[in-house]
C-alpha positions as CSV (number, residue, x, y, z in Angstrom):
1,M,74.1,-0.1,1.3
2,T,70.4,-0.5,0.8
3,E,69.1,0.5,-2.6
4,I,65.9,2.5,-2.6
5,R,63.8,1.9,-5.7
6,R,62.6,5.0,-7.5
7,G,59.1,6.0,-6.7
8,T,58.9,4.1,-3.4
9,L,59.2,7.1,-1.1
10,Q,56.0,9.1,-0.6
11,E,55.7,12.5,0.9
12,Q,53.2,13.0,3.7
13,T,50.1,14.9,2.8
14,F,49.2,18.1,4.7
15,Y,46.5,16.1,6.3
16,E,49.0,13.6,7.7
17,Q,51.6,16.3,8.6
18,V,49.2,18.1,10.9
19,G,47.8,15.0,12.7
20,G,45.1,13.6,10.4
21,E,41.5,13.2,11.3
22,E,41.8,14.1,14.9
23,T,43.2,17.6,14.1
24,F,40.5,18.4,11.5
25,R,37.8,17.2,13.8
26,R,39.1,19.4,16.6
27,L,39.3,22.4,14.3
28,V,35.8,22.0,13.0
29,H,34.3,21.2,16.4
30,R,35.8,24.4,17.9
31,F,34.6,26.4,14.9
32,Y,31.0,25.2,15.4
33,E,31.1,26.0,19.1
34,G,31.5,29.6,17.9
35,V,28.9,29.3,15.2
36,A,26.3,28.0,17.6
37,E,26.4,31.3,19.5
38,D,26.8,33.6,16.5
39,P,23.8,35.8,15.7
40,I,24.9,36.1,12.0
41,L,25.9,32.6,11.2
42,R,23.6,30.4,13.3
43,P,20.4,31.3,11.4
44,M,22.1,30.0,8.2
45,Y,21.9,26.4,9.5
46,P,18.4,24.9,9.2
47,E,19.2,22.0,11.5
48,E,18.5,22.2,15.2
49,D,21.6,20.2,15.7
50,L,24.8,21.5,14.1
51,G,26.3,18.0,14.1
52,P,25.5,17.2,10.5
53,A,27.0,20.5,9.3
54,E,30.1,19.9,11.5
55,E,30.5,16.4,10.0
56,R,30.2,17.7,6.4
57,L,32.9,20.4,7.0
58,A,35.2,18.0,8.7
59,L,34.9,15.5,5.9
60,F,35.4,18.2,3.3
61,L,38.5,19.6,4.9
62,M,40.0,16.2,5.5
63,Q,39.6,15.3,1.8
64,Y,40.8,18.7,0.6
65,W,44.1,18.3,2.5
66,G,44.8,14.8,1.4
67,G,42.8,12.6,3.7
68,P,40.0,10.1,2.9
69,T,37.6,10.9,0.1
70,T,34.6,10.2,2.2
71,Y,33.1,13.6,1.5
72,S,33.0,13.1,-2.3
73,D,32.0,9.4,-1.9
74,N,28.9,10.5,0.0
75,R,28.1,13.9,-1.4
76,G,29.7,14.1,-4.9
77,H,31.7,17.0,-6.1
78,P,32.0,19.7,-3.3
79,R,30.6,22.6,-5.5
80,L,31.0,24.9,-2.5
81,R,29.6,28.1,-4.2
82,M,26.6,26.2,-5.4
83,R,25.9,24.7,-2.0
84,H,26.2,28.1,-0.3
85,A,24.1,30.0,-3.0
86,P,20.8,29.8,-1.1
87,F,22.3,31.7,1.8
88,T,23.1,35.4,2.1
89,V,26.9,35.4,2.5
90,D,27.9,39.1,2.9
91,R,31.0,40.7,4.4
92,A,29.5,40.4,7.9
93,A,29.1,36.7,7.5
94,H,32.5,36.4,5.9
95,D,34.1,38.2,8.9
96,A,32.1,36.2,11.5
97,W,33.1,32.9,9.8
98,L,36.8,33.9,9.8
99,R,36.6,35.1,13.4
100,H,35.4,31.7,14.6
101,M,37.8,29.8,12.4
102,R,40.7,32.0,13.7
103,V,40.0,30.9,17.2
104,A,39.8,27.2,16.1
105,V,43.0,27.4,14.2
106,D,44.9,29.1,17.0
107,E,43.8,26.3,19.4
108,L,45.3,23.6,17.2
109,G,48.9,24.6,18.1
110,L,50.2,23.9,14.5
111,S,53.7,24.9,13.4
112,E,53.9,28.4,11.9
113,E,54.3,27.0,8.4
114,H,51.2,24.7,8.7
115,E,49.1,27.4,10.4
116,T,49.9,29.8,7.6
117,T,49.1,27.3,4.9
118,L,45.8,26.4,6.5
119,W,44.9,30.0,7.2
120,N,45.7,31.2,3.7
121,Y,43.3,28.5,2.3
122,L,40.5,29.4,4.8
123,T,40.7,33.1,4.0
124,Y,40.6,32.4,0.3
125,A,37.6,30.0,0.8
126,A,35.7,32.5,2.9
127,A,36.2,35.3,0.3
128,S,35.0,33.0,-2.5
129,M,31.8,32.2,-0.7
130,V,30.7,35.9,-0.5
131,N,27.7,36.2,-2.8
132,T,26.0,39.4,-1.7
133,P,27.7,42.8,-2.3
134,E,27.8,45.5,0.3
């Protein structure tokens, strides 16, 4: 019988369980395809090219779910509310963001448990960004 030393087994992170970088890049790419055509969200992005915003969100989500810390290494603490403060994020923006994210999540084909975990976080995050009352 092989002895397993205490502390040598590691659980996989959510990031690893759902497929790592490739999964989060697919999620964010599909999300930004929707944003690019959205009359509420698109004006919030000053860049002509949404590529930099797509990269920032992908890196943030990868780090949040247990992947590489590239986001913080490059940009410091996420401070999401502060970074979104210059933009009017009202209920319509919240709903549009979630609508595009729902399409992106659905296309990933995650297990029900992983999809629910991811979606619960995304709905919480979207609600916490609202900074303009009705």
